[in-house]
Every structure is written in structure tokens, then in C-alpha cells.
C-alpha positions in Angstrom: -0.2 0.2 0.1 1.1 3.4 -1.0 1.1 6.3 1.6 2.3 10.1 0.9 5.4 10.9 3.0 7.5 14.0 3.6 11.2 14.8 4.4 12.4 17.9 5.7 15.8 18.3 4.3 18.7 20.8 6.0 22.2 21.4 5.1 24.7 23.8 7.2 27.8 22.4 6.0 29.9 22.5 2.7 28.1 23.2 -0.4 24.7 23.3 1.4 22.4 23.3 -2.3 24.7 20.4 -3.7 23.9 18.4 -0.5 20.3 19.4 -0.6 20.1 18.1 -4.4 21.6 15.2 -3.8 19.1 14.1 -0.8 16.5 14.9 -3.4 17.9 12.5 -5.8 18.2 10.0 -3.2 14.8 10.5 -2.5 13.5 9.6 -5.9 14.9 6.2 -5.3 12.4 5.8 -2.1 9.4 7.4 -4.2 6.7 4.8 -5.5 7.0 6.0 -9.0 10.6 8.1 -8.9 8.7 11.2 -8.4 9.2 13.8 -5.8 7.4 17.2 -5.2 10.3 19.6 -3.6 9.4 22.9 -2.3 11.4 26.2 -2.9 14.8 26.4 -0.6 15.0 28.7 2.1 18.0 30.1 3.9 17.4 30.0 7.7 19.6 31.0 10.7 20.6 27.9 13.0 18.1 27.3 16.1 19.8 25.8 19.0 23.2 24.9 17.3 26.6 25.6 18.6 28.2 29.2 18.3 29.5 30.2 14.9 27.4 27.8 13.2 26.4 28.7 9.5 22.8 29.0 8.3 21.0 26.4 6.8 19.5 25.9 3.7 16.0 23.8 4.1 13.4 22.3 1.9 10.7 19.8 2.4 10.3 17.0 -0.2 6.9 14.7 -0.5 6.4 11.7 -2.5 4.6 8.4 -2.5 6.4 5.5 -1.0 5.5 1.6 -0.5 8.0 1.9 2.6 7.0 1.1 6.1 8.0 4.1 8.5 11.0 2.4 10.3 12.4 1.3 6.9 11.8 4.7 5.5 13.4 6.0 8.5 16.4 3.5 8.2 17.0 5.0 4.5 17.2 8.2 5.5 19.9 7.7 8.2 21.9 5.7 5.7 21.5 8.5 2.8 22.6 11.2 5.6 25.6 9.0 6.5 26.4 8.5 2.9 26.4 12.3 2.7 29.2 12.5 5.6 26.9 12.9 9.0 28.6 11.0 11.6 26.3 8.8 13.1 27.9 10.1 16.7 27.8 13.5 17.0 27.1 16.5 19.6 23.2 17.9 19.2 22.7 20.1 16.6 26.3 20.3 15.1 26.9 21.3 11.7 26.0 18.8 9.3 26.3 18.2 5.4 22.5 16.8 5.4 20.0 16.6 7.4 16.6 14.6 6.7 14.0 14.4 9.1 10.9 12.1 8.5 8.1 14.5 8.8 4.8 12.3 8.4 4.0 8.9 6.5 0.3 9.0 5.7 -2.3 9.1 8.6 0.1 7.2 10.7 0.6 8.6 14.1 3.5 6.9 16.5 5.2 7.9 19.4 8.2 5.6 19.8 12.0 6.0 21.2 13.3 5.9 17.6 10.6 7.4 15.8 7.5 9.7 16.4 5.2 10.5 13.8 4.3 13.3 12.8 7.6 14.8 13.6 7.2 16.3 17.6 8.5 19.9 16.7 7.2 20.3 12.8 4.3 22.4 14.2 6.7 24.7 15.7 9.4 25.2 13.2 9.1 28.0 10.3 11.8 26.3 8.4 10.1 23.1 8.1 6.2 24.6 7.7 6.9 27.2 5.3 8.3 24.9 2.7 5.6 22.5 3.7 3.1 25.1 2.9 4.1 25.6 -0.4 3.6 22.1 -1.3 0.4 21.1 1.2 -1.3 24.2 2.8 -4.3 22.7 3.3 -2.9 19.3 4.9 -4.2 18.6 8.3 -1.2 16.7 10.0 -2.4 13.6 11.8 -3.2 14.7 15.6 -3.6 18.5 14.4 -6.9 20.3 14.0 -5.4 23.3 12.0 -4.2 23.3 8.5 -0.2 23.5 7.8 -0.9 26.9 6.8 -2.9 28.0 9.9 0.0 26.1 11.8 2.4 28.8 9.9 0.3 31.8 10.4 0.5 30.9 14.4 4.2 31.4 14.5 5.9 34.5 15.0 8.1 35.4 12.4 11.8 34.9 12.3 14.6 34.7 9.5 13.7 33.1 7.0 14.6 33.9 3.2 13.5 32.1 0.2 16.1 31.8 -2.1 15.7 32.6 -5.9 18.1 29.5 -7.2 16.7 26.6 -9.1 16.4 22.9 -6.8 16.3 20.9 -9.8 
């Protein structure tokens, strides 16, 4: 059975755009039909990162998948590692590629390894803004407001839509 999944992508190390593009290309391999919808890229200030951390480049990708959530998460972690993200690192350390599983269809889960939808999704403008570009009317599992309404309830913060193409 195929379900829609969304992945938040971020990079604040090295060639940020190249890392996101590589992540998107890798997500195409996980998509049921090879197609992935991608939001515009956004430059955002780092949140809760070590002093001197570079700004992030963020995006959201949405695709249909036949993978179960745990299998999908395992693949995302392998993709991050393949782009140079160490398995052992300090919290919020700079990283070439960060891939967060945001939601998988209507599934709700609260586990040690995986919580769905992502537990901080509704409070992060750098995730909600690109998701809103793709799914403004989506009501996430466990929420009563649309993505657009959740975004409107957040305070303004430093996020800038980039003019560059994302392929």
C-alpha cells in the first residue's frame, strides 16, 4: 500500500545546495514512481546550534512510498551517513545533510526511535514554510489546523526564500 510521506531536508555545512540536491536525488529512489515534489529552498538561521554555526538551507520533499515508516527512517539515516553525517555527533552540530521524516500518511506513532508526525514540525517555521508551499491545506495527524494555519500562528523569524533552482 502506497502512502504520502514528507521529508524535511537541511544543510549547513559545505556546498549546502549540492547536499540538498543530492538528498532529493536519493529520495527519488525511495519514491514509489520515482517522482518527488520539492519546495523552494529557504535560508534560515541556525536554531539551538553551537556558536558560529552557518545558516541552513532547508526544503521539504513530498512523495509516495511503499516503505513502512521504520524502513523509510533507516534509509534516510543511511542517506545522511552517505553524505558525510557522522552517526555520533554533538546535538545540533553542523551537518552536510539532515533528513527528518515529517509524516507518513495518517500514521501516528510515539516511539523512542520514531515519532510521527515529527514532534517539532508544528513549531518550526523552517519546516512549515516549505511544507506550506506544497501542502497548505494538509491537516497533519493529531492536528486540527491546516499547515497554513499552523504557519500563520508562528512568530516571524529569519527565513528567506532563495531564488535558486532546486532541479
